[in-house]
Backbone as CSV, one residue per row, in Angstrom:
resi,resn,N_x,N_y,N_z,CA_x,CA_y,CA_z,C_x,C_y,C_z
1,UNK,27.289,20.674,-4.947,26.517,20.391,-6.153,27.257,19.365,-7.012
2,UNK,26.556,18.356,-7.486,27.166,17.271,-8.242,27.492,17.712,-9.665
3,UNK,28.427,16.964,-10.286,28.813,17.274,-11.665,27.620,17.226,-12.607
4,UNK,26.683,16.284,-12.357,25.501,16.181,-13.212,24.669,17.454,-13.134
5,UNK,24.579,18.045,-11.928,23.859,19.306,-11.778,24.575,20.428,-12.528
6,UNK,25.911,20.430,-12.467,26.684,21.424,-13.207,26.399,21.315,-14.698
7,UNK,26.361,20.099,-15.221,26.095,19.890,-16.645,24.706,20.399,-17.018
8,UNK,23.739,20.177,-16.124,22.369,20.627,-16.400,22.303,22.149,-16.443
9,UNK,23.019,22.795,-15.530,23.019,24.262,-15.513,23.741,24.807,-16.742
10,UNK,24.864,24.195,-17.107,25.561,24.618,-18.325,24.647,24.508,-19.543
11,UNK,23.867,23.431,-19.613,22.953,23.230,-20.742,21.884,24.318,-20.766
12,UNK,21.372,24.699,-19.592,20.379,25.772,-19.535,20.974,27.100,-19.961
13,UNK,22.183,27.367,-19.508,22.851,28.607,-19.908,23.044,28.634,-21.423
14,UNK,23.479,27.511,-21.989,23.729,27.429,-23.435,22.458,27.655,-24.248
15,UNK,21.305,27.330,-23.683,20.022,27.511,-24.376,19.443,28.908,-24.164
16,UNK,20.120,29.751,-23.404,19.618,31.086,-23.143,18.498,31.125,-22.122
17,UNK,18.407,30.095,-21.278,17.362,30.028,-20.259,17.816,30.726,-18.980
18,UNK,16.865,31.048,-18.117,17.173,31.769,-16.887,17.895,30.858,-15.898
19,UNK,18.924,31.419,-15.260,19.648,30.734,-14.192,19.984,31.757,-13.125
20,UNK,20.372,31.305,-11.942,20.601,32.218,-10.824,22.078,32.274,-10.448
21,UNK,22.413,33.255,-9.623,23.784,33.401,-9.137,24.223,32.167,-8.360
22,UNK,23.344,31.645,-7.519,23.704,30.457,-6.735,23.965,29.260,-7.633
23,UNK,23.119,29.085,-8.639,23.293,27.960,-9.549,24.606,28.052,-10.315
24,UNK,25.014,29.269,-10.656,26.222,29.459,-11.463,27.472,29.643,-10.620
25,UNK,27.349,29.489,-9.301,28.483,29.735,-8.427,29.691,28.878,-8.720
26,UNK,29.480,27.676,-9.234,30.608,26.780,-9.516,31.500,27.313,-10.640
27,UNK,31.011,28.305,-11.399,31.815,28.893,-12.475,32.753,29.988,-11.981
28,UNK,32.645,30.367,-10.724,33.431,31.489,-10.192,34.940,31.368,-10.399
29,UNK,35.536,30.155,-10.323,36.984,30.079,-10.541,37.447,30.538,-11.927
30,UNK,36.528,30.692,-12.865,36.891,31.179,-14.197,36.996,32.708,-14.241
31,UNK,36.609,33.369,-13.155,36.714,34.828,-13.129,38.179,35.235,-12.960
32,UNK,38.575,36.305,-13.628,39.964,36.751,-13.616,40.089,38.142,-12.995
33,UNK,39.361,38.381,-11.904,39.307,39.723,-11.308,40.679,40.216,-10.867
34,UNK,41.462,39.369,-10.202,42.773,39.809,-9.721,43.705,40.119,-10.876
35,UNK,43.654,39.292,-11.917,44.522,39.504,-13.078,44.128,40.770,-13.836
36,UNK,42.815,41.037,-13.912,42.358,42.267,-14.572,42.820,43.490,-13.777
37,UNK,42.719,43.408,-12.462,43.216,44.499,-11.614,44.703,44.739,-11.870
38,UNK,45.466,43.661,-11.933,46.906,43.788,-12.171,47.186,44.404,-13.534
39,UNK,46.452,43.976,-14.560,46.632,44.531,-15.913,46.367,46.035,-15.906
40,UNK,45.269,46.437,-15.278,44.886,47.844,-15.282,45.843,48.718,-14.479
41,UNK,46.684,48.105,-13.646,47.642,48.867,-12.846,49.091,48.609,-13.264
42,UNK,49.283,47.995,-14.416,50.626,47.783,-14.949,50.993,48.945,-15.862
43,UNK,52.142,49.579,-15.681,52.525,50.724,-16.512,52.523,50.377,-18.000
44,UNK,52.076,51.303,-18.846,52.020,51.047,-20.280,53.350,50.616,-20.880
45,UNK,54.459,51.092,-20.303,55.768,50.733,-20.837,56.154,49.283,-20.621
46,UNK,55.473,48.595,-19.717,55.779,47.183,-19.458,54.956,46.302,-20.401
47,UNK,55.272,46.394,-21.678,54.457,45.749,-22.706,54.464,44.232,-22.590
48,UNK,55.620,43.650,-22.291,55.677,42.190,-22.184,54.853,41.695,-21.005
49,UNK,54.908,42.405,-19.876,54.120,42.027,-18.710,52.637,42.150,-19.003
50,UNK,52.235,43.214,-19.678,50.823,43.386,-20.007,50.350,42.305,-20.967
51,UNK,51.190,41.950,-21.929,50.822,40.879,-22.854,50.668,39.554,-22.106
52,UNK,51.579,39.288,-21.189,51.521,38.058,-20.397,50.232,38.001,-19.572
53,UNK,49.895,39.118,-18.941,48.671,39.171,-18.156,47.440,38.984,-19.033
54,UNK,47.430,39.650,-20.178,46.265,39.561,-21.064,46.051,38.138,-21.553
55,UNK,47.136,37.458,-21.886,47.033,36.066,-22.331,46.472,35.173,-21.229
56,UNK,46.753,35.514,-19.970,46.227,34.732,-18.860,44.791,35.074,-18.504
57,UNK,44.352,36.266,-18.895,42.989,36.701,-18.602,41.999,36.169,-19.624
58,UNK,42.304,36.364,-20.903,41.349,36.059,-21.967,41.361,34.584,-22.322
59,UNK,40.242,34.133,-22.882,40.173,32.754,-23.354,41.151,32.508,-24.479
60,UNK,41.323,33.505,-25.351,42.348,33.469,-26.393,42.556,34.884,-26.897
61,UNK,43.778,35.166,-27.379,44.080,36.492,-27.896,45.120,36.360,-28.995
62,UNK,44.874,37.072,-30.107,45.748,36.980,-31.263,46.949,37.895,-31.181
63,UNK,47.714,37.883,-32.259,48.890,38.744,-32.361,48.455,40.192,-32.590
64,UNK,49.334,41.103,-32.191,49.132,42.548,-32.402,47.809,43.034,-31.813
65,UNK,47.378,42.431,-30.730,46.155,42.868,-30.060,46.497,43.906,-29.002
66,UNK,45.814,45.037,-29.040,46.016,46.119,-28.087,44.713,46.347,-27.333
67,UNK,44.794,46.301,-26.012,43.638,46.585,-25.172,44.063,47.632,-24.154
68,UNK,43.567,48.840,-24.338,43.971,49.947,-23.479,43.356,49.799,-22.083
69,UNK,44.142,50.102,-21.077,43.640,50.106,-19.699,42.995,51.462,-19.379
70,UNK,41.952,51.437,-18.516,41.398,50.245,-17.886,40.364,49.562,-18.771
71,UNK,40.238,48.255,-18.585,39.098,47.539,-19.141,38.481,46.726,-18.012
72,UNK,37.290,46.215,-18.257,36.556,45.511,-17.222,35.926,44.259,-17.824
73,UNK,35.795,43.213,-17.022,35.168,41.975,-17.494,34.547,41.237,-16.326
74,UNK,33.419,40.584,-16.597,32.796,39.744,-15.573,33.660,38.521,-15.294
75,UNK,34.155,37.905,-16.354,35.044,36.752,-16.237,36.396,37.041,-16.885
76,UNK,36.387,37.465,-18.133,37.624,37.614,-18.907,37.942,36.359,-19.678
77,UNK,37.788,35.216,-19.043,38.152,33.942,-19.664,37.191,33.516,-20.762
78,UNK,36.038,34.185,-20.872,35.088,33.864,-21.944,35.208,34.804,-23.136
79,UNK,36.246,35.649,-23.133,36.478,36.583,-24.239,37.561,36.021,-25.143
80,UNK,37.287,36.020,-26.451,38.232,35.520,-27.456,38.430,36.614,-28.502
81,UNK,39.680,37.040,-28.676,40.015,38.167,-29.544,41.004,37.711,-30.609
82,UNK,40.772,38.151,-31.843,41.635,37.779,-32.956,42.840,38.681,-33.116
83,UNK,43.500,38.574,-34.275,44.691,39.358,-34.579,44.327,40.808,-34.893
84,UNK,45.278,41.704,-34.645,45.140,43.091,-35.075,44.011,43.841,-34.398
85,UNK,43.671,43.470,-33.178,42.562,44.099,-32.452,43.040,45.375,-31.770
86,UNK,42.169,46.389,-31.745,42.414,47.577,-30.929,41.167,47.895,-30.126
87,UNK,41.297,47.866,-28.795,40.213,48.244,-27.901,40.635,49.440,-27.078
88,UNK,39.876,50.506,-27.155,40.227,51.731,-26.433,39.759,51.647,-24.981
89,UNK,39.990,52.721,-24.214,39.791,52.701,-22.766,38.338,52.427,-22.387
90,UNK,38.163,51.840,-21.202,36.852,51.592,-20.602,35.980,50.645,-21.423
91,UNK,36.610,49.688,-22.052,35.865,48.614,-22.717,35.406,47.628,-21.645
92,UNK,34.113,47.304,-21.657,33.542,46.401,-20.665,32.989,45.157,-21.341
93,UNK,33.442,44.004,-20.873,32.937,42.712,-21.348,32.097,42.090,-20.227
94,UNK,30.800,41.938,-20.432,29.981,41.138,-19.525,29.901,39.753,-20.164
95,UNK,30.906,38.951,-19.866,31.155,37.705,-20.614,30.759,36.479,-19.789
96,UNK,29.509,36.434,-19.353,29.051,35.224,-18.668,29.068,34.028,-19.607
97,UNK,28.915,34.281,-20.909,29.176,33.286,-21.952,30.099,33.941,-22.976
98,UNK,30.388,33.255,-24.063,31.442,33.692,-24.980,31.155,35.027,-25.662
99,UNK,32.204,35.835,-25.744,32.285,36.976,-26.655,33.423,36.671,-27.607
100,UNK,33.116,36.579,-28.894,34.127,36.228,-29.895,34.296,37.389,-30.864
101,UNK,35.521,37.897,-30.918,35.867,39.063,-31.720,36.888,38.634,-32.762
102,UNK,36.621,38.967,-34.024,37.473,38.527,-35.119,38.747,39.350,-35.260
103,UNK,39.327,39.290,-36.442,40.584,39.977,-36.751,40.333,41.421,-37.185
104,UNK,41.294,42.281,-36.859,41.297,43.669,-37.328,40.042,44.428,-36.921
105,UNK,39.583,44.195,-35.707,38.426,44.898,-35.149,38.917,46.101,-34.351
106,UNK,38.211,47.233,-34.480,38.528,48.433,-33.709,37.317,48.808,-32.872
107,UNK,37.561,49.084,-31.586,36.498,49.468,-30.670,36.907,50.760,-29.965
108,UNK,36.057,51.756,-30.038,36.315,53.082,-29.471,36.068,53.077,-27.956
109,UNK,36.314,54.221,-27.279,36.180,54.253,-25.821,34.770,53.986,-25.306
110,UNK,34.732,53.406,-24.099,33.508,53.280,-23.300,32.418,52.466,-23.988
111,UNK,32.826,51.363,-24.578,31.890,50.422,-25.213,31.606,49.278,-24.239
112,UNK,30.359,48.817,-24.228,29.957,47.687,-23.398,29.440,46.559,-24.287
113,UNK,30.000,45.378,-24.116,29.533,44.162,-24.789,28.965,43.258,-23.709
114,UNK,27.659,43.110,-23.656,27.044,42.349,-22.575,26.277,41.140,-23.096
115,UNK,26.702,39.973,-22.671,26.027,38.742,-23.070,24.837,38.418,-22.181
116,UNK,24.606,39.211,-21.150,23.639,38.833,-20.118,22.571,39.901,-19.918
117,UNK,21.322,39.434,-19.776,20.191,40.280,-19.422,19.410,39.630,-18.294
118,UNK,18.298,40.249,-17.933,17.512,39.778,-16.790,16.038,39.709,-17.171
119,UNK,15.294,38.781,-16.567,13.863,38.664,-16.867,13.100,39.937,-16.501
120,UNK,11.960,40.156,-17.172,11.164,41.342,-16.904,10.474,41.279,-15.556
121,UNK,9.935,40.125,-15.194,9.181,40.042,-13.949,10.131,39.979,-12.754
122,UNK,9.910,40.826,-11.738,10.860,40.871,-10.616,10.998,39.548,-9.876
123,UNK,9.952,38.744,-9.862,10.041,37.462,-9.160,11.081,36.554,-9.795
124,UNK,11.300,36.716,-11.089,12.275,35.878,-11.791,13.691,36.429,-11.671
125,UNK,13.818,37.623,-11.084,15.142,38.194,-10.866,15.685,37.891,-9.477
126,UNK,14.953,37.085,-8.700,15.448,36.686,-7.383,16.780,35.956,-7.535
127,UNK,17.669,36.174,-6.564,19.011,35.572,-6.612,19.706,35.933,-7.924
128,UNK,19.495,37.176,-8.376,20.135,37.707,-9.595,19.851,36.835,-10.807
129,UNK,18.598,36.378,-10.922,18.204,35.584,-12.087,18.539,36.290,-13.385
130,UNK,19.060,35.545,-14.336,19.529,36.145,-15.577,19.547,35.106,-16.698
131,UNK,19.756,35.586,-17.929,19.966,34.721,-19.081,21.166,35.261,-19.854
132,UNK,21.818,34.396,-20.593,23.026,34.800,-21.325,23.021,34.216,-22.727
133,UNK,23.437,35.042,-23.693,23.581,34.598,-25.081,24.878,35.171,-25.643
134,UNK,25.622,34.392,-26.419,26.937,34.849,-26.896,26.847,36.010,-27.872
135,UNK,27.924,36.773,-27.939,28.096,37.865,-28.898,29.215,37.494,-29.854
136,UNK,29.011,37.774,-31.134,30.039,37.563,-32.154,30.251,38.860,-32.920
137,UNK,31.501,39.295,-33.004,31.881,40.452,-33.806,32.851,39.950,-34.865
138,UNK,32.433,39.999,-36.107,33.235,39.437,-37.189,34.405,40.352,-37.555
139,UNK,35.252,39.895,-38.477,36.463,40.613,-38.868,36.159,42.030,-39.363
140,UNK,37.107,42.925,-39.082,37.166,44.272,-39.649,35.980,45.160,-39.282
141,UNK,35.351,44.893,-38.166,34.270,45.746,-37.660,34.864,46.946,-36.928
142,UNK,34.185,48.087,-37.008,34.540,49.280,-36.251,33.330,49.672,-35.422
143,UNK,33.520,49.785,-34.110,32.445,50.148,-33.194,32.777,51.488,-32.558
144,UNK,31.875,52.462,-32.675,32.101,53.809,-32.160,31.931,53.913,-30.664
145,UNK,32.249,55.079,-30.132,32.243,55.317,-28.684,30.860,55.133,-28.067
146,UNK,30.852,54.629,-26.825,29.645,54.546,-26.007,28.565,53.646,-26.605
147,UNK,28.958,52.702,-27.415,28.015,51.712,-27.956,27.763,50.630,-26.913
148,UNK,26.535,50.124,-26.879,26.179,48.966,-26.068,25.697,47.864,-27.001
149,UNK,26.340,46.699,-26.920,25.941,45.535,-27.708,25.291,44.532,-26.764
150,UNK,24.064,44.135,-27.068,23.255,43.322,-26.171,23.370,41.824,-26.478
151,UNK,22.835,40.985,-25.592,23.008,39.527,-25.733,22.522,38.980,-27.073
152,UNK,23.286,38.036,-27.595,22.894,37.301,-28.788,23.175,37.991,-30.103
153,UNK,23.805,39.157,-30.086,24.031,39.935,-31.302,25.254,39.430,-32.056
154,UNK,25.151,39.416,-33.379,26.285,39.202,-34.281,26.409,40.437,-35.163
155,UNK,27.612,40.996,-35.219,27.887,42.136,-36.091,28.735,41.626,-37.246
156,UNK,28.222,41.783,-38.468,28.827,41.173,-39.640,30.095,41.854,-40.116
157,UNK,30.828,41.141,-40.935,32.127,41.547,-41.478,32.104,42.983,-41.986
158,UNK,33.098,43.764,-41.529,33.336,45.085,-42.093,32.366,46.166,-41.689
159,UNK,31.398,45.861,-40.874,30.371,46.848,-40.553,30.876,47.903,-39.579
160,UNK,30.167,49.036,-39.561,30.498,50.179,-38.714,29.269,50.496,-37.867
161,UNK,29.486,50.603,-36.545,28.396,50.921,-35.623,28.610,52.331,-35.087
162,UNK,27.643,53.211,-35.308,27.766,54.616,-34.928,27.791,54.835,-33.434
163,UNK,28.478,55.879,-33.016,28.640,56.201,-31.603,27.293,56.318,-30.903
164,UNK,27.235,55.800,-29.672,26.042,55.919,-28.857,24.934,54.947,-29.173
165,UNK,25.155,54.030,-30.104,24.109,53.101,-30.512,23.882,52.013,-29.465
166,UNK,22.670,51.482,-29.433,22.334,50.309,-28.641,21.961,49.204,-29.627
167,UNK,22.830,48.204,-29.722,22.676,47.158,-30.740,21.936,45.989,-30.119
168,UNK,20.657,45.878,-30.435,19.808,44.859,-29.830,19.495,43.708,-30.771
169,UNK,19.878,43.850,-32.040,19.685,42.759,-33.000,20.877,42.718,-33.948
170,UNK,21.063,41.610,-34.605,22.269,41.404,-35.426,22.302,42.364,-36.614
171,UNK,23.533,42.705,-37.020,23.777,43.649,-38.109,24.477,42.903,-39.232
172,UNK,23.976,43.021,-40.477,24.615,42.292,-41.581,25.979,42.871,-41.941
173,UNK,26.720,42.119,-42.722,28.054,42.533,-43.154,28.003,43.807,-43.986
174,UNK,29.102,44.557,-43.934,29.333,45.730,-44.783,28.171,46.715,-44.724
175,UNK,27.816,47.094,-43.481,26.716,48.029,-43.250,27.168,49.138,-42.316
176,UNK,26.627,50.341,-42.506,26.700,51.390,-41.504,25.394,51.338,-40.728
177,UNK,25.494,51.188,-39.416,24.310,51.069,-38.572,24.466,51.970,-37.364
178,UNK,23.378,52.583,-36.933,23.455,53.495,-35.799,22.075,53.698,-35.194
179,UNK,22.059,54.274,-33.995,20.814,54.648,-33.357,20.437,53.749,-32.203
180,UNK,19.319,54.117,-31.570,18.779,53.368,-30.445,17.289,53.140,-30.696
181,UNK,16.896,51.931,-31.082,17.763,50.770,-31.332,18.550,50.941,-32.623
182,UNK,19.695,50.248,-32.695,20.591,50.370,-33.838,19.948,49.778,-35.097
183,UNK,19.987,50.550,-36.185,19.430,50.104,-37.464,20.411,50.416,-38.583
184,UNK,20.381,49.602,-39.624,21.210,49.839,-40.803,20.705,51.076,-41.529
185,UNK,21.632,52.012,-41.833,21.248,53.214,-42.582,21.726,53.173,-44.026
186,UNK,22.776,52.397,-44.285,23.212,52.232,-45.668,24.276,51.155,-45.750
187,UNK,24.491,50.614,-46.952,25.596,49.662,-47.124,26.932,50.387,-47.258
188,UNK,28.002,49.678,-46.992,29.354,50.145,-47.296,29.717,49.577,-48.661
189,UNK,30.101,50.441,-49.598,30.379,50.015,-50.965,31.758,50.503,-51.397
190,UNK,32.152,50.132,-52.605,33.440,50.578,-53.131,33.502,52.091,-53.289
191,UNK,32.351,52.746,-53.352,32.347,54.207,-53.435,32.982,54.827,-52.195
192,UNK,32.931,54.118,-51.083,33.520,54.643,-49.847,35.041,54.646,-49.885
193,UNK,35.629,53.953,-50.850,37.077,53.989,-51.008,37.554,55.330,-51.538
194,UNK,36.655,56.078,-52.154,37.045,57.295,-52.861,36.753,58.567,-52.083
195,UNK,36.360,58.453,-50.821,36.014,59.648,-50.057,36.774,59.689,-48.749
196,UNK,37.104,60.909,-48.313,37.720,61.114,-47.013,36.690,61.621,-46.005
197,UNK,35.439,61.720,-46.415,34.399,62.257,-45.529,34.058,61.259,-44.434
198,UNK,33.507,61.778,-43.343,33.073,60.922,-42.258,31.846,60.130,-42.697
199,UNK,31.714,58.895,-42.230,30.552,58.090,-42.600,29.292,58.624,-41.965
200,UNK,28.159,58.144,-42.465,26.863,58.557,-41.924,26.840,58.362,-40.421
201,UNK,26.393,59.382,-39.706,26.259,59.252,-38.268,27.481,59.686,-37.475
202,UNK,28.560,60.102,-38.156,29.774,60.520,-37.436,30.149,59.495,-36.380
203,UNK,30.699,58.369,-36.825,30.780,57.144,-36.047,31.518,57.281,-34.726
204,UNK,32.622,57.995,-34.686,33.421,58.036,-33.481,32.700,58.670,-32.323
């Protein structure tokens, strides 16, 4: 396949249009499957080795970033993580396009961030037909256990996503949101500084 064809496919992917596995095959060298396997099998005490592996897997990673093993990724190289990140076990990135995570983000166990979906009509799913849209998680977001974030979603600064939610549309800043589909249930305000109670929805 010529470079011009590659550019055309990249442009279609960037527009969120359907593309196939065969068409996207030239992107395979960006997958970091072996490095992810090595990371997931490196002892926790080998912190420098794990940091070295993580830096080679992700598109970018900030300081004080912790990603508990095991984690999973379609590519790994399309994930960008800021400073002070904590990702708990079984975090899955379906990163056919960019997943961008800001600073001081916390993600609980068994969360899936998927940039990719598939057409409804089976004929359009031939050769694993799919579309991809980037995900953005802004600074200081907290995502509860077993959440699924779908293609094209942006989660705004400081927001909290309740456990088990399916986030199919963007969430504004400083909101508590939960459910399937995920909806905002209330804002986060300065009143929340004065309570030790669990937030609406028991987020974890």
